[in-house]
C-alpha beads as a LAMMPS data file, in Angstrom:
LAMMPS data file: protein, C-alpha beads

237 atoms
236 bonds

1 atom types
1 bond types

-500.0 500.0 xlo xhi
-500.0 500.0 ylo yhi
-500.0 500.0 zlo zhi

Masses

1 110.0

Atoms # bond

1 1 1 85.756 -346.478 341.094
2 1 1 84.473 -344.504 344.117
3 1 1 83.062 -347.637 345.785
4 1 1 86.078 -349.796 344.942
5 1 1 86.209 -352.516 342.320
6 1 1 88.580 -354.429 340.090
7 1 1 91.309 -352.892 337.948
8 1 1 92.739 -355.188 335.277
9 1 1 95.998 -354.446 333.465
10 1 1 97.068 -356.768 330.661
11 1 1 99.471 -356.841 327.728
12 1 1 99.333 -358.986 324.610
13 1 1 100.784 -359.162 321.128
14 1 1 98.173 -358.682 318.426
15 1 1 98.358 -358.996 314.646
16 1 1 96.209 -356.704 312.494
17 1 1 95.603 -358.206 309.045
18 1 1 93.172 -355.637 307.689
19 1 1 92.520 -351.981 308.442
20 1 1 91.430 -351.641 312.055
21 1 1 88.491 -349.566 313.263
22 1 1 90.909 -347.240 315.062
23 1 1 92.854 -346.585 311.868
24 1 1 95.624 -349.118 312.530
25 1 1 97.321 -350.478 309.433
26 1 1 98.436 -354.065 308.905
27 1 1 101.166 -355.207 311.243
28 1 1 102.049 -356.468 314.685
29 1 1 101.221 -354.490 317.799
30 1 1 101.563 -354.626 321.548
31 1 1 98.138 -354.010 323.084
32 1 1 98.153 -352.614 326.618
33 1 1 94.750 -353.016 328.218
34 1 1 93.464 -351.204 331.315
35 1 1 89.931 -352.106 332.423
36 1 1 87.956 -351.063 335.490
37 1 1 84.564 -351.882 336.970
38 1 1 83.786 -348.258 337.767
39 1 1 81.061 -345.801 336.840
40 1 1 81.707 -345.874 333.113
41 1 1 81.016 -343.087 330.609
42 1 1 78.214 -342.243 328.233
43 1 1 78.811 -342.049 324.476
44 1 1 79.329 -338.255 324.417
45 1 1 81.909 -338.403 327.208
46 1 1 83.771 -341.217 325.413
47 1 1 83.765 -339.160 322.211
48 1 1 85.351 -336.160 323.971
49 1 1 87.606 -338.072 326.369
50 1 1 90.819 -337.441 324.399
51 1 1 90.204 -333.717 323.859
52 1 1 92.813 -331.512 325.566
53 1 1 91.530 -329.998 328.860
54 1 1 88.282 -332.009 328.812
55 1 1 87.575 -333.492 332.250
56 1 1 84.583 -334.705 334.245
57 1 1 86.429 -334.571 337.575
58 1 1 85.561 -330.998 338.509
59 1 1 87.710 -327.947 339.214
60 1 1 91.049 -328.704 340.854
61 1 1 90.778 -332.482 340.432
62 1 1 92.456 -332.939 337.061
63 1 1 93.882 -331.122 334.054
64 1 1 91.981 -333.087 331.410
65 1 1 95.287 -333.839 329.669
66 1 1 96.058 -337.441 330.659
67 1 1 94.135 -339.293 327.936
68 1 1 94.875 -336.532 325.443
69 1 1 98.624 -336.973 325.908
70 1 1 98.408 -340.781 325.728
71 1 1 96.300 -340.515 322.579
72 1 1 98.815 -338.113 321.014
73 1 1 101.759 -340.331 321.923
74 1 1 100.098 -343.403 320.433
75 1 1 99.317 -341.538 317.204
76 1 1 102.895 -340.235 316.898
77 1 1 104.204 -343.794 317.232
78 1 1 101.837 -345.174 314.600
79 1 1 99.474 -346.747 317.117
80 1 1 96.036 -345.931 318.476
81 1 1 93.940 -345.555 321.605
82 1 1 90.577 -347.302 321.967
83 1 1 88.017 -346.544 324.684
84 1 1 85.050 -348.817 325.339
85 1 1 82.741 -347.686 328.119
86 1 1 79.104 -347.661 329.180
87 1 1 77.423 -346.090 332.212
88 1 1 77.420 -348.528 335.097
89 1 1 79.528 -351.097 333.235
90 1 1 83.049 -349.754 333.651
91 1 1 85.654 -348.652 331.127
92 1 1 88.245 -350.469 329.035
93 1 1 91.096 -348.520 327.453
94 1 1 93.330 -350.251 324.890
95 1 1 96.651 -348.695 323.890
96 1 1 98.024 -350.134 320.637
97 1 1 101.746 -349.668 319.968
98 1 1 103.494 -351.003 316.826
99 1 1 106.105 -353.717 317.310
100 1 1 109.552 -352.810 316.012
101 1 1 111.324 -355.853 314.608
102 1 1 114.274 -354.209 312.886
103 1 1 114.417 -353.198 309.191
104 1 1 111.176 -353.017 307.267
105 1 1 110.151 -355.988 305.184
106 1 1 110.242 -355.626 301.402
107 1 1 106.420 -355.675 301.389
108 1 1 106.448 -352.337 303.205
109 1 1 108.766 -350.636 300.716
110 1 1 105.842 -349.149 298.784
111 1 1 104.949 -346.852 301.679
112 1 1 106.128 -343.366 300.732
113 1 1 108.193 -341.525 303.356
114 1 1 106.492 -338.555 304.994
115 1 1 108.253 -335.321 303.985
116 1 1 109.452 -333.171 306.886
117 1 1 107.183 -330.312 307.858
118 1 1 108.286 -326.813 306.941
119 1 1 108.897 -324.938 310.167
120 1 1 107.014 -321.697 310.759
121 1 1 109.584 -320.409 313.244
122 1 1 110.518 -320.751 316.896
123 1 1 107.864 -320.436 319.610
124 1 1 108.896 -319.678 323.181
125 1 1 106.246 -321.350 325.364
126 1 1 105.881 -320.414 329.037
127 1 1 103.696 -322.266 331.550
128 1 1 104.472 -323.469 335.066
129 1 1 102.144 -326.494 334.787
130 1 1 104.120 -329.269 333.107
131 1 1 101.169 -331.181 331.614
132 1 1 99.519 -328.059 330.199
133 1 1 102.834 -326.886 328.747
134 1 1 103.519 -330.269 327.142
135 1 1 100.056 -330.381 325.576
136 1 1 100.357 -326.844 324.184
137 1 1 103.844 -327.643 322.879
138 1 1 102.394 -330.607 320.959
139 1 1 99.765 -328.322 319.420
140 1 1 102.389 -325.773 318.374
141 1 1 104.557 -328.480 316.814
142 1 1 101.530 -329.806 314.927
143 1 1 101.115 -326.264 313.549
144 1 1 104.704 -326.284 312.286
145 1 1 106.604 -324.468 315.030
146 1 1 109.778 -325.449 316.765
147 1 1 109.155 -325.044 320.490
148 1 1 111.379 -323.923 323.342
149 1 1 109.654 -324.597 326.665
150 1 1 110.120 -322.567 329.847
151 1 1 108.594 -323.343 333.216
152 1 1 108.673 -319.730 334.416
153 1 1 108.864 -316.162 333.139
154 1 1 112.343 -315.857 334.625
155 1 1 113.515 -318.899 332.663
156 1 1 112.085 -317.411 329.475
157 1 1 113.806 -314.057 330.058
158 1 1 117.070 -315.855 330.724
159 1 1 116.771 -317.592 327.346
160 1 1 116.117 -314.251 325.637
161 1 1 119.078 -312.610 327.365
162 1 1 121.300 -315.488 326.298
163 1 1 120.541 -314.877 322.636
164 1 1 117.410 -316.904 321.858
165 1 1 115.451 -315.185 319.088
166 1 1 111.881 -316.562 318.999
167 1 1 109.296 -315.599 316.416
168 1 1 106.451 -316.085 318.878
169 1 1 105.908 -315.926 322.635
170 1 1 103.006 -317.958 324.041
171 1 1 102.719 -317.474 327.790
172 1 1 100.234 -318.306 330.505
173 1 1 99.049 -315.166 332.284
174 1 1 99.114 -316.478 335.853
175 1 1 102.589 -317.919 336.288
176 1 1 104.493 -317.999 339.568
177 1 1 106.353 -314.740 340.108
178 1 1 106.063 -312.545 337.036
179 1 1 102.745 -312.412 335.151
180 1 1 102.460 -313.193 331.474
181 1 1 101.760 -309.534 330.690
182 1 1 104.867 -308.373 332.557
183 1 1 106.895 -311.009 330.727
184 1 1 105.505 -309.848 327.384
185 1 1 106.449 -306.213 328.123
186 1 1 109.993 -307.129 329.130
187 1 1 110.411 -309.544 326.231
188 1 1 109.415 -306.860 323.758
189 1 1 112.045 -304.495 325.126
190 1 1 114.561 -307.142 324.068
191 1 1 112.763 -308.226 320.871
192 1 1 110.462 -305.371 319.707
193 1 1 109.049 -307.367 316.772
194 1 1 108.128 -310.375 318.917
195 1 1 104.587 -311.648 318.444
196 1 1 102.868 -312.402 321.761
197 1 1 99.864 -314.525 322.724
198 1 1 98.631 -314.496 326.343
199 1 1 96.805 -317.623 327.558
200 1 1 94.359 -317.288 330.439
201 1 1 91.239 -318.742 332.007
202 1 1 87.871 -317.036 331.738
203 1 1 88.257 -315.530 335.213
204 1 1 91.885 -314.497 334.844
205 1 1 91.531 -311.469 332.569
206 1 1 92.377 -308.838 335.197
207 1 1 95.624 -307.121 334.353
208 1 1 95.715 -308.206 330.697
209 1 1 96.211 -305.167 328.502
210 1 1 93.801 -304.802 325.586
211 1 1 96.689 -304.517 323.113
212 1 1 97.864 -308.052 323.874
213 1 1 96.065 -310.872 322.051
214 1 1 94.546 -313.413 324.424
215 1 1 93.520 -317.054 324.063
216 1 1 91.092 -318.431 326.645
217 1 1 91.552 -321.856 328.261
218 1 1 90.482 -324.498 327.605
219 1 1 91.297 -324.407 323.899
220 1 1 91.717 -326.849 321.042
221 1 1 94.202 -327.012 318.169
222 1 1 91.798 -325.104 315.937
223 1 1 91.445 -322.292 318.507
224 1 1 95.212 -321.940 318.815
225 1 1 95.629 -322.023 315.040
226 1 1 93.018 -319.279 314.623
227 1 1 94.706 -317.058 317.225
228 1 1 98.102 -317.466 315.581
229 1 1 96.616 -316.766 312.157
230 1 1 95.168 -313.552 313.579
231 1 1 98.596 -312.557 314.873
232 1 1 100.185 -313.116 311.485
233 1 1 97.464 -311.174 309.696
234 1 1 97.604 -308.241 312.112
235 1 1 101.375 -307.981 312.285
236 1 1 103.068 -309.485 309.214
237 1 1 106.867 -309.427 309.363

Bonds

1 1 1 2
2 1 2 3
3 1 3 4
4 1 4 5
5 1 5 6
6 1 6 7
7 1 7 8
8 1 8 9
9 1 9 10
10 1 10 11
11 1 11 12
12 1 12 13
13 1 13 14
14 1 14 15
15 1 15 16
16 1 16 17
17 1 17 18
18 1 18 19
19 1 19 20
20 1 20 21
21 1 21 22
22 1 22 23
23 1 23 24
24 1 24 25
25 1 25 26
26 1 26 27
27 1 27 28
28 1 28 29
29 1 29 30
30 1 30 31
31 1 31 32
32 1 32 33
33 1 33 34
34 1 34 35
35 1 35 36
36 1 36 37
37 1 37 38
38 1 38 39
39 1 39 40
40 1 40 41
41 1 41 42
42 1 42 43
43 1 43 44
44 1 44 45
45 1 45 46
46 1 46 47
47 1 47 48
48 1 48 49
49 1 49 50
50 1 50 51
51 1 51 52
52 1 52 53
53 1 53 54
54 1 54 55
55 1 55 56
56 1 56 57
57 1 57 58
58 1 58 59
59 1 59 60
60 1 60 61
61 1 61 62
62 1 62 63
63 1 63 64
64 1 64 65
65 1 65 66
66 1 66 67
67 1 67 68
68 1 68 69
69 1 69 70
70 1 70 71
71 1 71 72
72 1 72 73
73 1 73 74
74 1 74 75
75 1 75 76
76 1 76 77
77 1 77 78
78 1 78 79
79 1 79 80
80 1 80 81
81 1 81 82
82 1 82 83
83 1 83 84
84 1 84 85
85 1 85 86
86 1 86 87
87 1 87 88
88 1 88 89
89 1 89 90
90 1 90 91
91 1 91 92
92 1 92 93
93 1 93 94
94 1 94 95
95 1 95 96
96 1 96 97
97 1 97 98
98 1 98 99
99 1 99 100
100 1 100 101
101 1 101 102
102 1 102 103
103 1 103 104
104 1 104 105
105 1 105 106
106 1 106 107
107 1 107 108
108 1 108 109
109 1 109 110
110 1 110 111
111 1 111 112
112 1 112 113
113 1 113 114
114 1 114 115
115 1 115 116
116 1 116 117
117 1 117 118
118 1 118 119
119 1 119 120
120 1 120 121
121 1 121 122
122 1 122 123
123 1 123 124
124 1 124 125
125 1 125 126
126 1 126 127
127 1 127 128
128 1 128 129
129 1 129 130
130 1 130 131
131 1 131 132
132 1 132 133
133 1 133 134
134 1 134 135
135 1 135 136
136 1 136 137
137 1 137 138
138 1 138 139
139 1 139 140
140 1 140 141
141 1 141 142
142 1 142 143
143 1 143 144
144 1 144 145
145 1 145 146
146 1 146 147
147 1 147 148
148 1 148 149
149 1 149 150
150 1 150 151
151 1 151 152
152 1 152 153
153 1 153 154
154 1 154 155
155 1 155 156
156 1 156 157
157 1 157 158
158 1 158 159
159 1 159 160
160 1 160 161
161 1 161 162
162 1 162 163
163 1 163 164
164 1 164 165
165 1 165 166
166 1 166 167
167 1 167 168
168 1 168 169
169 1 169 170
170 1 170 171
171 1 171 172
172 1 172 173
173 1 173 174
174 1 174 175
175 1 175 176
176 1 176 177
177 1 177 178
178 1 178 179
179 1 179 180
180 1 180 181
181 1 181 182
182 1 182 183
183 1 183 184
184 1 184 185
185 1 185 186
186 1 186 187
187 1 187 188
188 1 188 189
189 1 189 190
190 1 190 191
191 1 191 192
192 1 192 193
193 1 193 194
194 1 194 195
195 1 195 196
196 1 196 197
197 1 197 198
198 1 198 199
199 1 199 200
200 1 200 201
201 1 201 202
202 1 202 203
203 1 203 204
204 1 204 205
205 1 205 206
206 1 206 207
207 1 207 208
208 1 208 209
209 1 209 210
210 1 210 211
211 1 211 212
212 1 212 213
213 1 213 214
214 1 214 215
215 1 215 216
216 1 216 217
217 1 217 218
218 1 218 219
219 1 219 220
220 1 220 221
221 1 221 222
222 1 222 223
223 1 223 224
224 1 224 225
225 1 225 226
226 1 226 227
227 1 227 228
228 1 228 229
229 1 229 230
230 1 230 231
231 1 231 232
232 1 232 233
233 1 233 234
234 1 234 235
235 1 235 236
236 1 236 237
């Protein structure tokens, strides 16, 4: 709301009796509502608003991860995120979270439990930006990896020296102190069979050796999955 306006925050308990448009199943929910009278968004922007790294704020004014992380959290908890917006008419975001009232009722007993995912190994993830690291960690977990996060190359090396044996190293190239490439070289002296994926922006390719696979930011789950599939195909263990 660059010219000011009204921001409304509200909470209510809602009961869903039939399948909701956002995919909610029957049950009771807490609905957290945040509405503004700002610029609003067109339909295409609303459609992409929860994509990781998508932002309309311009370079240096946002990571594009806020709504993506809220959307992911709601989905993990069995809820949903709704966005209603039109240019010039403001935006309303509704966060639906299921109410926990103790043991499940007998009527819910027919719901089959979700089997645990088979892990694909341990991924050591290095990025000094907390929000970016958290978003990438969520993607890796969705792909079946256990994730050990490190906020710096030095922290990652310390974990390796203390006996951590990852199957995969995913590191941002431009981290404070040691670069991702330098980290990859040192990590492979400790773990020669370690698979490595360097993450960088379009303009940050200088210093990345051609023998190290690279994933360009911004990326989606499918892009990360494709890069990891390429690593497995090129270097099966």
